[in-house]
C-alpha angles and dihedrals in degrees: 000000000000113000087000095294114139094208089060095062109134095229095041104035112181089356096299106134138161097057126124107266094236093048090045092055092044093052097051093042093054092044095052094043091050091050092048092050092050094047094048092047091050095047097044134059123225117248122240096265091049091051093049091049090047092052090047094054102032092053093043094136091053089056099053117137091262090054095049094084103112121223116232119241100030097104137045115236091219091058090048091051092049091052093044093051090058092051104035099026128257100275099042091046093049091047091050094049093045091051091050092048090049089051088055091049094253131127124229131027104298116084125185112276095241122163089252092053092047090051091050091048091049091054089047093053094042089070090064107032104018132261099275094047093046091051092047092050093051091043090056092054091047092050098256102118140035098238112123125240089241089059091052092050089048092052090048091051091049090050091050091051090049091051091048091050090049090050090052091050091050090049090051090048091052090047091052089049090052090049091050090051091049090051092050091049090048090050091050090049091051090052090050091049090050090053090045091050091053091048090048094053091046094049096044090049089053094046092050096042096052099063092036090054090051093047091050095046097048092042089058090050090052089058090067107108098213097049113134116247092239092057091042090056091045094052092044088055091051091050089050093051093047090049090051089049091051090049092051091051092051090046090052092050093050092045092050092048092052092047095047091052091050091237097122117130109235120202101203116197140144118270139162110254090217091059091049092053090049090054091050093048093050094047093049093050090088089070106098093334090180092065120092105244126165124201119202118203139169101222099191093058092051096061104097133118116249129187108215144102098294096195094052093047091050088049089059094046092049090055093050094047092045091050090052093050092047103041107026103115098193116123090234103031116212127180118197118202113197125185122195130173117225108188106286093354135073124219122205120189124195108196125174128189097237130112093279127220121307114255094241091057099045093089093052103050094088094050123103114269092004110145127172093204127074107311092209095058120102115242135075121016096226095249098119101092092037089057091046090055092051092045092052091048090052089050092052094251141098140236121208141171110241112207126204097042098116094256141017107320126184124185125199119191127185140155119271090230122043122186113202107221098162123106112246115259122246093242115025111214121250120244107278126215109243127217136165 
């Protein structure tokens, strides 16, 4: 047998032999389990919830439907409210008791403990602790069971802890759902960025290849020995213009890269906003100078000191004014410049009287290489407004398209005082030519 003892032999336990092995095992298993159950029950004490459930099921015949009619006067409303607050929560329990008191024509939070009220309270509590437990708890307070008040309070406390734990689980579940949504949005954004990157590479390749192809082709023509001097001068001028166009594009790309990486060197100084707008208007007058174009301004509102990088701000305004002169399709083009002070910020609107920008294109105009005109046409690379957006971000401001103004309307907003806290870059970018 086990440990060498003969009386612990599996087929003759405690000297009992001759039984069927299966019957022998069944007998001793049931015996030892029954003894263990009795010993554990005698040495331990049931918890509050176990006692309530025991009362509910042992006295099942006392809790028949006919016996569930509560007797008025056996319970104090204050004790019932204290118990309910632990189970339902303070505010829901008080709201329920106040509503019941109002239904009885009483003020305050303590209604009369009528049978109807006790039945309503039992149904209310049953949603949290179960029908049997709710009935046993109210029965204890009305004198119908032997469960102590301390047990009832303990059950109520356990129920409150369970509800709090459930609330924490629900909060965690909501947080996980928010994280999942954020991950999905981030994934969608990464896919959009991947598409945008491919479009960027395709567009920049086209923009670089076009002037380089022209330069190469006309350079080969200039190598012809019998080329007339007039044509030679003409082709040399074309090569020069294409080279300048290529240089502008490279300057814009370098400028945009510096601005996006927040490495731009800002020269913050005080200037009169009126003077800055004058500079922008004069510099943008070279865009289609032959076209009649009227600019409306309110000079008194423009006179205000502003601490910012004057050159960068003028660069943005030049782009907006040049775009208006170039793309406003009104017969008599008019650009209105409005300046408004908003607390510690200044707001400058550039509004023309053209057809404006289509709604579907308004979200694209600040993207790199986004052009509303024919994409196959030679000309600007569509970096102007993208650079303007990065400049305004570096200046602590914003640039937005404002719909519903009767034409194309752009609004720049920036603080009146800008403190430059960035370290100067190793190689400050050159002023880049802006185009839409």
